[in-house]
C-alpha positions as CSV (number, residue, x, y, z in Angstrom):
1,M,-6.2,13.5,15.2
2,T,-3.1,13.3,13.2
3,N,-2.8,14.7,9.4
4,V,-2.2,11.2,8.3
5,L,-5.7,10.0,9.5
6,R,-7.6,12.8,8.1
7,P,-8.1,11.5,4.5
8,L,-9.4,8.4,5.9
9,V,-12.2,10.5,7.8
10,S,-12.6,12.6,4.6
11,F,-13.6,9.5,2.8
12,L,-15.8,7.8,5.3
13,K,-17.7,11.0,5.5
14,G,-18.3,11.2,2.0
15,T,-16.6,14.7,1.6
16,T,-14.8,13.8,-1.7
17,R,-14.2,15.8,-4.9
18,P,-16.5,15.3,-7.8
19,W,-13.9,13.5,-10.1
20,I,-13.5,11.0,-7.1
21,R,-17.2,10.5,-6.8
22,R,-17.3,9.4,-10.6
23,L,-14.5,7.1,-10.4
24,K,-15.9,5.4,-7.4
25,R,-19.0,4.8,-9.3
26,L,-16.9,3.1,-12.3
27,I,-14.5,1.1,-9.9
28,P,-16.3,-1.3,-7.5
29,L,-14.7,-0.5,-4.3
30,S,-15.8,0.0,-0.8
31,N,-15.6,3.3,1.2
32,S,-13.0,2.1,3.3
33,Q,-10.9,0.7,0.3
34,W,-11.3,4.0,-1.3
35,A,-10.0,5.5,1.8
36,N,-7.0,3.3,2.1
37,L,-6.0,4.4,-1.5
38,S,-6.1,8.0,-0.6
39,L,-4.4,7.3,2.8
40,L,-1.5,5.6,0.7
41,K,-1.1,8.6,-1.8
42,T,-0.6,11.0,1.5
43,L,1.8,8.6,2.8
44,V,3.8,8.2,-0.3
45,Q,3.7,12.2,-1.0
46,R,4.6,12.7,2.8
47,D,7.4,10.1,2.4
48,M,8.9,11.5,-1.0
49,E,8.7,15.1,0.5
50,A,10.5,14.0,3.7
51,K,13.6,12.9,1.6
52,Y,14.2,16.1,0.5
53,K,12.8,18.5,3.1
54,G,14.6,21.8,3.6
55,S,16.7,21.5,0.6
56,I,16.8,24.2,-2.1
57,L,16.2,21.9,-5.0
58,G,13.6,19.8,-3.1
59,N,12.0,17.4,-5.5
60,L,14.3,18.0,-8.4
61,W,16.8,15.9,-6.5
62,P,15.5,12.5,-7.9
63,L,15.8,14.0,-11.5
64,L,19.6,15.0,-10.8
65,N,20.4,11.8,-9.1
66,Q,19.1,9.7,-12.1
67,L,20.9,12.0,-14.5
68,S,23.9,11.6,-12.7
69,Q,24.0,7.9,-12.6
70,L,23.2,7.9,-16.4
71,L,26.2,10.3,-17.3
72,I,28.6,8.5,-14.9
73,Y,27.8,4.7,-16.7
74,T,27.8,6.2,-20.2
75,Y,31.4,8.0,-19.5
76,I,32.8,5.0,-17.6
77,F,31.6,2.3,-19.9
78,S,31.3,3.9,-23.3
79,I,34.0,6.7,-23.1
80,V,36.7,5.4,-20.9
81,L,36.4,1.7,-21.3
82,K,35.1,1.9,-24.8
83,V,32.9,-1.0,-24.3
84,K,30.4,-1.5,-27.4
85,L,27.5,-3.7,-27.6
86,S,25.6,-4.5,-30.8
87,L,21.9,-4.2,-30.1
88,R,19.0,-4.5,-32.6
89,G,17.4,-1.1,-33.2
90,M,20.3,0.9,-31.9
91,P,22.9,2.6,-34.1
92,E,25.9,0.1,-34.7
93,E,29.2,0.5,-33.3
94,N,28.0,3.6,-31.2
95,T,30.2,3.7,-28.0
96,L,27.0,5.2,-26.1
97,V,25.0,2.1,-26.6
98,F,26.4,0.1,-23.9
99,G,25.9,2.9,-21.1
100,L,22.3,3.3,-22.0
101,W,22.1,-0.5,-22.1
102,L,23.5,-0.8,-18.5
103,F,21.3,1.8,-17.1
104,A,18.3,0.6,-18.7
105,G,18.9,-2.8,-16.5
106,L,19.9,-0.6,-13.3
107,I,16.5,1.3,-13.3
108,P,14.2,-1.6,-12.1
109,W,17.0,-3.0,-9.9
110,L,17.4,0.4,-8.2
111,A,13.6,0.5,-7.8
112,F,13.4,-3.1,-6.4
113,S,16.4,-2.9,-4.0
114,T,15.4,0.6,-2.6
115,G,11.9,-0.4,-2.1
116,V,12.6,-3.7,-0.4
117,M,15.2,-2.1,2.0
118,G,12.9,0.7,2.8
119,A,10.2,-1.8,3.5
120,A,12.0,-4.1,5.8
121,G,11.9,-1.2,8.6
122,T,8.7,0.4,8.0
123,V,6.7,-1.4,10.9
124,V,9.3,-1.1,13.4
125,S,10.0,2.6,12.5
126,Q,6.2,3.6,12.9
127,T,5.4,2.1,16.4
128,N,3.1,5.3,17.1
129,L,0.9,4.0,13.7
130,V,1.1,0.3,14.5
131,K,-0.3,0.8,18.0
132,K,-3.5,2.8,16.5
133,V,-6.4,0.8,16.2
134,V,-7.7,2.4,13.1
135,F,-4.7,2.6,10.7
136,P,-4.4,0.0,8.2
137,L,-1.2,-1.5,8.6
138,T,-1.1,-3.2,5.5
139,L,-0.1,0.2,3.7
140,L,3.4,0.5,5.5
141,P,5.3,-1.5,3.4
142,L,3.7,-0.3,0.3
143,V,4.8,3.5,0.9
144,P,8.5,2.9,0.2
145,T,7.7,0.3,-2.6
146,I,5.8,3.2,-4.5
147,S,7.9,5.9,-3.4
148,A,10.8,4.1,-4.9
149,F,9.0,3.3,-8.3
150,M,8.2,6.9,-8.3
151,D,11.9,8.1,-8.3
152,S,12.7,5.4,-11.0
153,T,10.2,7.2,-13.2
154,F,12.8,10.1,-13.8
155,G,15.2,7.7,-14.9
156,I,12.9,6.0,-17.2
157,V,12.0,9.4,-18.7
158,L,15.7,10.2,-19.0
159,L,16.8,7.1,-20.7
160,I,13.8,7.5,-23.2
161,T,14.9,11.0,-23.8
162,F,18.8,9.8,-24.6
163,V,17.5,7.0,-26.7
164,A,15.2,9.1,-28.6
165,F,18.1,11.6,-29.5
166,L,20.7,8.4,-30.3
167,K,17.8,6.7,-32.6
168,G,16.3,9.9,-34.0
169,T,12.6,8.5,-33.0
170,I,10.6,7.3,-30.1
171,S,9.9,3.7,-30.1
172,A,6.1,2.8,-30.2
173,S,6.8,0.1,-27.7
174,L,6.8,2.4,-24.8
175,W,3.0,2.0,-24.0
176,L,3.9,-1.6,-23.1
177,L,5.9,-0.6,-19.9
178,P,2.9,-0.9,-17.8
179,V,3.1,-4.7,-18.6
180,V,6.6,-4.5,-17.1
181,W,5.6,-2.8,-14.0
182,V,3.2,-5.5,-13.0
183,P,5.8,-8.4,-12.0
184,Q,8.2,-5.5,-10.7
185,F,5.5,-4.3,-8.2
186,L,4.5,-7.8,-7.2
187,L,7.7,-8.8,-6.6
188,T,8.9,-5.7,-4.5
189,A,5.6,-5.5,-2.5
190,G,5.9,-9.4,-1.6
191,I,9.3,-9.3,-0.5
192,G,8.6,-6.0,1.2
193,F,5.8,-7.5,3.2
194,L,7.7,-10.5,4.0
195,T,10.8,-8.3,5.4
196,A,8.7,-5.9,7.2
197,A,6.9,-8.6,9.0
198,L,10.0,-10.6,9.8
199,T,12.1,-7.6,11.0
200,V,9.6,-7.1,13.9
201,F,10.7,-10.3,15.4
202,I,14.1,-10.8,13.8
203,R,15.9,-7.3,14.0
204,D,19.0,-8.8,11.8
205,T,16.3,-9.1,8.5
206,P,17.8,-5.8,7.1
207,Q,21.4,-6.7,7.3
208,T,20.5,-10.2,6.0
209,L,18.6,-8.6,3.3
210,G,21.6,-6.3,2.3
211,V,23.8,-9.4,1.9
212,V,21.1,-11.6,-0.2
213,L,20.7,-8.5,-2.5
214,N,24.4,-8.0,-2.9
215,L,24.3,-11.7,-4.4
216,W,21.2,-11.4,-6.3
217,F,22.6,-8.5,-8.1
218,Y,25.5,-10.2,-9.4
219,A,23.3,-13.0,-10.3
220,T,21.4,-11.0,-12.4
221,P,22.7,-10.0,-15.9
222,I,22.4,-6.3,-15.4
223,I,26.1,-5.3,-15.7
224,Y,27.0,-8.3,-18.4
225,P,24.9,-9.5,-20.9
226,A,22.7,-12.7,-20.6
227,S,24.7,-14.3,-23.1
228,M,27.7,-14.5,-20.9
229,V,25.8,-16.6,-18.3
230,P,27.9,-20.0,-18.0
231,P,26.2,-23.0,-19.3
232,G,24.2,-24.8,-16.5
233,F,23.2,-21.7,-15.0
234,E,20.8,-20.3,-17.7
235,W,17.9,-22.2,-16.1
236,W,18.2,-20.5,-12.7
237,V,19.1,-17.1,-14.3
238,F,16.5,-16.9,-16.9
239,W,13.4,-18.8,-15.3
240,V,13.7,-18.7,-11.6
241,N,15.2,-15.1,-11.3
242,P,12.2,-12.6,-11.9
243,L,14.6,-9.8,-12.1
244,T,16.4,-10.9,-15.3
245,A,13.0,-11.0,-17.3
246,I,12.2,-7.5,-15.9
247,S,15.4,-6.1,-16.6
248,E,15.6,-7.6,-20.2
249,L,11.8,-6.4,-20.7
250,Y,13.0,-2.8,-19.9
251,R,15.6,-3.0,-22.7
252,D,13.3,-4.6,-25.1
253,I,10.9,-2.0,-24.8
254,I,13.3,1.2,-24.3
255,L,16.2,0.0,-26.4
256,V,15.1,-2.5,-29.1
257,G,11.4,-1.3,-29.6
258,E,9.7,-4.6,-29.2
259,I,9.2,-7.4,-26.5
260,T,11.3,-10.4,-27.4
261,H,11.1,-12.3,-24.1
262,W,7.2,-12.7,-23.6
263,T,7.7,-16.4,-22.3
264,E,10.0,-14.9,-19.7
265,W,7.7,-12.2,-18.7
266,G,4.7,-14.7,-18.3
267,I,6.9,-16.9,-16.0
268,A,8.3,-13.8,-14.1
269,T,4.9,-12.6,-13.4
270,G,3.7,-16.0,-12.0
271,I,6.7,-16.4,-9.8
272,S,6.1,-12.7,-8.5
273,A,2.5,-13.1,-7.8
274,A,3.2,-16.1,-5.8
275,I,5.9,-14.3,-3.9
276,F,3.3,-11.5,-3.3
277,L,0.7,-13.7,-2.1
278,I,3.3,-15.5,0.2
279,G,4.8,-12.2,1.6
280,Y,1.1,-10.7,1.8
281,G,0.0,-13.8,3.7
282,C,2.8,-13.9,6.1
283,Y,2.6,-10.1,7.0
284,Q,-1.3,-10.6,7.4
285,K,-0.8,-13.3,10.0
286,L,1.7,-11.8,12.0
287,R,0.1,-8.7,12.0
288,P,-1.7,-9.0,15.3
289,A,1.2,-9.4,17.2
290,F,3.3,-6.2,16.0
291,A,1.8,-4.0,18.6
292,D,2.7,-6.8,21.4
293,V,6.4,-7.0,20.3
294,L,6.7,-3.4,19.4
């Protein structure tokens, strides 16, 4: 039996740690659901370790990658181009503000795009697991989704550190970050489920997704302020595109220190939940045919 399936057997036999037993009593989940959570954790760990397997720095690479992006964007836009941005709660006329503002919007986008692109190919690249009767295929698209989010946490920590250094204080609003992660996860996982299922039957899906993500990126006010959106397009950008609200909320919480886009968050959460249900439903409906096609 493969190492991937050992946590599943361990949970079903009841050989769990004491703190897990206590947690199981508090949260009403079945043994199979707890087993799936343990297996998901193992798969995410394996995915993150595989990215940097054999490298000297190992898991320090996500931190270094995020740090290099932060320094590059800050240098180009704040020092070379001297782009200035007036932002409430941040020092006035400081050339570093725009670089930090830009990076705050890029963090959720990179987690989203990386997670979706990774999820699109998970089923076709794991044919050995697809053909195992006991393996829960629902977990496959969630692995790159969670892995990409875990990588983004390094960028979040770096951004908070730089902002705290610039402002001289840490915003109390940081505890609201999990509020933003809800629509971000639902949106990423929903599209991940949908594209993972479609890729099994339409192998052009990842390439098509790459084109769509390029268009989506520039349609989202990430590298330009939302105030620059042309009249007539505001409704589409602010109310139909959940990533607009998500990126603005990252900036609200980390840079400004308070959420000023609660309405946008509510609509983005509703749209993201609908996309998740659609994507998950399509995945579950097409899942029985995966083994036959592959």
